N, C-alpha and C positions, 0 to 999 in steps of 0.2 A: 611236322611237315617235311621231314627229311627224305630225300630221294634215296631209293634203295641201292643205287649204284654209286660206289665211292668216287668222290671227285679227286683226280690226281693232277689236275693242272689249274693254274690260276684262272679265275672266272670273274669277269667284270661286266657291268652294264654301264654304257656311256650315253648320256643324253646331251644333244646339241640344241640350244635355243635358236630362235630365228635370227638373232643378230649375229650369231656365230656362222650362219649360212647365208649371209646377206648378198654375197657376190661370188664370182667364180674363184677368186683368190682365197677367200675364206673356206669355201667348199673344198678346194684342193688341199688346203692346210689341214682340214678336218679329216678327210679320208686318208691322207698320208700318215697322220698321227695314228689313226686306227690300224692301217695296214702294217705300219712298223711294229706296233704292239702285237698284232696277230701273228706276225712272222717269228716272234719270240715263243710262240706256242700258247699264248693267252687265249682263252675262250671269251669271245666278245659278243654282246648284243648291243646294237645301236638303236637309240630312239631319237627321232628328229621332230622338230617343229616345222612349221611352214617357213619358207625362206623370207628373211627380211620382214617387210611390212605386208606380205601377201594376204594375211588374214584380214588386216584392216582394209585393204583394197577390195577384197571380195565382199566384205560386210558392207562397205559404202556402195558398191556397184549394185548389190542385191536390194538394198533399201531404197536407193535412188530410182532404180528401174522399176520397182513395184510401188512407188510412192508410199513406202513404209508399211506396205500391207503384206509383206512376206511372212509366212507362218514360221514358228520356231523349228518345227520339224523340217520344213523346206530349207530354212537357213542352215541347219546343221549339215544337210546334204551338200550345200554349196561351200560352207567354210571347210568342210573335211577335205575339199579338193586341194587345199594348200599343202597339208601334210601328205596327202596321197601322191602329190607330184614330187615332194621332196624325197620320199622313200625310193622312188623309181630312179631319180637322178643320183642319189647316194649310193644305191646298189650298183649301178652301172659304173660309177667312178671307182668304187672299191674293186670291182672286177678288173678295171683297167690298171690297178696297182698290183694285180697278180694274186689277189686273195679270193677265196670262195665267198659268195654272198648271194642273198636273195631277199627281196622285199616281202613283207607280210602285210597284205592289204585287208581293210575291214571286210571286203567281200569274199576273202578267202576262207575256206573251211577251218584253217588253222588259227584264225584270228583269236587272240586271248582275252581281250578287254570286253567284257559283257556288262551291260548297265541296266538300270531302270529306264523308264520312259520320260524322265524329267528333261525334255529337250532343252538344249543350250546350257544346262547345268546338271548333267546326268551324274548319278552316283554308281560307282562300280559295285557289282555283286561279287564281293571279295572271294568267297569260297569258290565260286564258278571261275573267276579270273585265275586264281592260283592253280586250279586243277587243269585248266586249259593251257596255261603256260607250261606246266610240267609235261603235259601230254604232247603239245604241238610245237613249242618253241625249244624246250630243252633238248630234244633229239637232234635238232639242227646244230645247236651249240656244241654238243658232244661229238658231232662229226666234223667239227672244225669249219662249219659254215656260219657266216656272220648274218644273222637275221637283222634286217633294217625295218623297224616298226614305227608306224605313225603315232606320235604322241597326240594327246588332246582329243583323240577320236575314240569312240566306242560304237558298239551296236547292241540292240536289245536281243533278247532270246529269239524273237521272231524276225531278226535281221533288219530292223529299222536303224538307220544311221543316227548317232548321237554325238554330241560334243561334251566335254567334261567341265567346261567353264574355265574360270581364271586359274592359272597354274596347272592346266590340264596335262601338259607334257610331263611336268614334274610328278604329278599323280601317277601317270603311266610308268614312269621310271621307278618310283618307289615300290609300286606293286610288283613289277617284274623282277626287281632286285631281290625282293623277298622270295618270290615264287621260285626263282632259279638258284637260290642260295648263293648269290654272288658274294665274292670276297670284298667287293667294293662297288659302290655306285659313284660315278664321276659325272658331275654336272657342269658342262662347259658353257660359260657365259661371257658377257662382255666386260666383266669386272674381275679383279685379281682374286676375288673370293668374296666372302661376306665382309663388308666394310663397316667402319665405325659410323658412317653416315652415307647417304645416297650421293654418289660422285656427280650426279646431275644437279645437286643442290649445293654441296660443300666442295670447295676447291681442292683440298688435299686430305681426304679421309685416309684412315689407317686400316690396313688389312688385319683382320682378326685371325690368329693361328688356329683357333678352335672356338666353338660356341655350342652351348646346350640348346636342344630344340625348344625347351621350355622358355628359354631366353629369346630365341629367334622368333617364336610366335608372338612375343611382345612387340617386336619390330613390324611384324606382319600386321598386328592390330593397329599400329600407328599410321598405316597407309604407305610405309616404305616397302617397295616391291622387291625385296631380296628373294624370297620364296613365298608364294602365297600360302596363307593359313590353311586353306582347304587341302592343299597338297601335303602339308606337314603332318596332317592327321594320319597319313598312310605310311609314314616313316617307322620302320620297325627297329627296335633296339639292337637287333642282331646284325644290322646292315651298317657297314662303315660307309659314310658319305663324304666326298671331297668336292668342293667347288673350286674350279680353276678358270683361268682366262684363255680364250680361244687363241689369242695372238702368240702364245708360247708354242703352239703346234706340237705339244708333247703331253701325253696323257699321264706322265709321271711328274708334271710340274707341281711345285708347291702351291697351296691354296688354303682354304679353310676347311677343317674337319667339323662336321655336324654330329654331335653326340647325343645319345639318349633317345627317348620316345615320349610322345604325349600320352597322358591318361586317356584310355579309350572309351570310358563311360562317364556320363554325368553323375556326379555324386557330391555329397556334402560331408564334411568332417570337422571335428573340433580342431581348430588350427593352433590353439594354445591350451595346454592341458590344465592350466589353473586360471582363476578368475582374472579378468582384466578391468581396467578403469579408463574412462575417458575424461580428458581435461579440456575444457572449452575456455579459450581466451578471447575476450572481446575488446574492441578498441576502435581506432580509426585509421584506415590505410595500412593495416597490418601486412597485407600482401606486398606492399611497396617498401618493406623494411627487412631486407634479407638478413641483416645482422641480428635483428630480434628473432626471426625464425630460426636462425642458426643457434642462438643462445638457448632457445627453448628446446629444440630437438636434441642438442648436445647434453643438456641437463637431464633429459629423460634418459638418454642412452647411458649416462653415467650412473644411473640409479635403477634402471629397469630395462626391459626389453621393449624397444619401440616397435609396435605392431602395425601402425597405420598413421596416416597424416592427411588432414584435409584443410585447405586454406582457401578463403575467399577475401574480398577486399577488407572487410571490417572484423573478421574473426578467423580463428584457427582452432582446430580440434586435434588433440594428440591422443592416440590410443596406446596404452602401455600395459604391461603385465603387472599384476599386484604382487608385492612381496613385503618383507619386513621393513624395507626402506621407503615404503610408499608415503608415509607421513613426512619424512624428510624431503622426499622429492616434491611434494606439494608445497612445502614451505619455500623450497628453492625456486619453484616456478613463481610463487607469489612475490618473491623478492625481485625477480626479473620484471614482472608486471609493474611493480611500483617504481622501478628505475627508469622505465621508458614512457614517454608522454603518449606514444602511440597505443599503448596497452592500458586498459582501464580496470578490468576486473576478470575473475575466473569463476568457473563452476566446475564441480566434480561429480562424476557418477561412478560408483564403485560396483563390484560384483557383477561384471558383464561377462558373457561368454562370447568368444571370438570363433566364428564359423567361416569356413571357406568352401565355396561351391566352384567346382572346376570340371573340365572335361572337354574333349574336342568337339562335342555336339553343342556347346554353348552358343556359338555364333550361328548355328543352324536352327535355333529354336526361338523364333520371334515372340516377344511378349513374356519371356521367362521371368524377368524381374517382377513384372506385374503379377504373375501367377503366384510367385512365392509370397510377395507382400500381401496379396489378397488372402492366401491361405492362413497367414499369421493373423491378419485382421479379423477374419471370421472366428478365430479362436481367442480373440481379445489379447493378443500378444504384441507388445510395443517393440518397435525396432528403433534402437538407439544409435545405429550407425549403419550405413549402406554405401558401399563403394564398388565400382566395376573397374577392373584393370587386367590387361593381358589374359584374356580368356578366363577370367575368374571373377566371382562376385564375393565380396567380403561383407559379412553380416555381424552385427553386435546386438545381442539380446540379453535379457536377464539370465543370470548364471543359474538360478533355480529352475528355469524353464528350458534349459538346454536340450535335455533328452526329448522333450515334447516337440521342440523346434526341429531337432534333427529328423524325427519321424515325419513331421508335417512337410518339411522341405523335400525329403526323399520322395514322399507321395506326389508332391507338386512336380518334381522332376520327371517322374513316371507318367505324369498326366492323369493321376488318380483324383 
């Protein structure tokens, strides 16, 4: 997807979230930072969210005025006004700073983000978006004009207004950064970067200097809104992404680098090349005894590879790789069980296959776990372990049936 004209200047995409544009002081800080960078010769594309809580205000007003009867298509038209107002204000403010700028509105012929018709949660038609961005936005950038583009908003091929759902402005930013072959995408937020915890929940979280997108999606799964999971699926491995805080007023401020890219397709693979075993420990109040849990997990890690762990009040299951030390491992586990009154007995199942199902479409496919388990049930295949975590499903089945299970699960993922 390389553009045929060689790039000879630094090119960046900058996205400002709503909190970074919440008042005139923040807007001035934002446009000053962009203008100063542009005057260095950097080619810049700016993507903006609606200012402050504008989207929430529009949403409440529309629903209250219509007694909750507003249609999603009509609501998208209304909500898009927040971003459509932002782009006009930012473009005017940039011109006042002495740099060339123009806003790109969804009603303009140059608009790049084209979507399906799933109103309020539309999905970009990527190939069309990339092509339109290269044809319509890139020429502006190469002329030294700063395009200011509405995040969160799209339109269908027949010009119906749509919105992209949660994290929609980040989605716009990821798509344009790839299409324009940006050297860097800068996400400007109200936090110092990606933090070790939500600053609204924890008093003194630590800024992470970098994080892999596969780790970040686990935080998104947990409900912590650093960057929404839907947006992360559009991050390309070729694009450097940096998250910084708006209060610095400097696009070169340190923040958090987001590295890597998510797997683009749903698939299942053998996660451990050799057989695995499960060790079930039963007792009473096991989950309330952290020292027992620690002893058991450390013992497994000293003798094998720990593949998974499941704990409830009265039991614990450890999944480990089989090896020549497996019998010694089981003896050690048994010694720990006899030592603690909270643990009573153990059972072992050997020769298991450990499979992992992952891909960015996982969260968009309701009933997928049921579809997989039903496919295995119809083929009389037992499931000896099933866990879901961070956009993946972990599955344990009989080692001898692994090839058959891989085929059945792949068919289930395709909807066959």
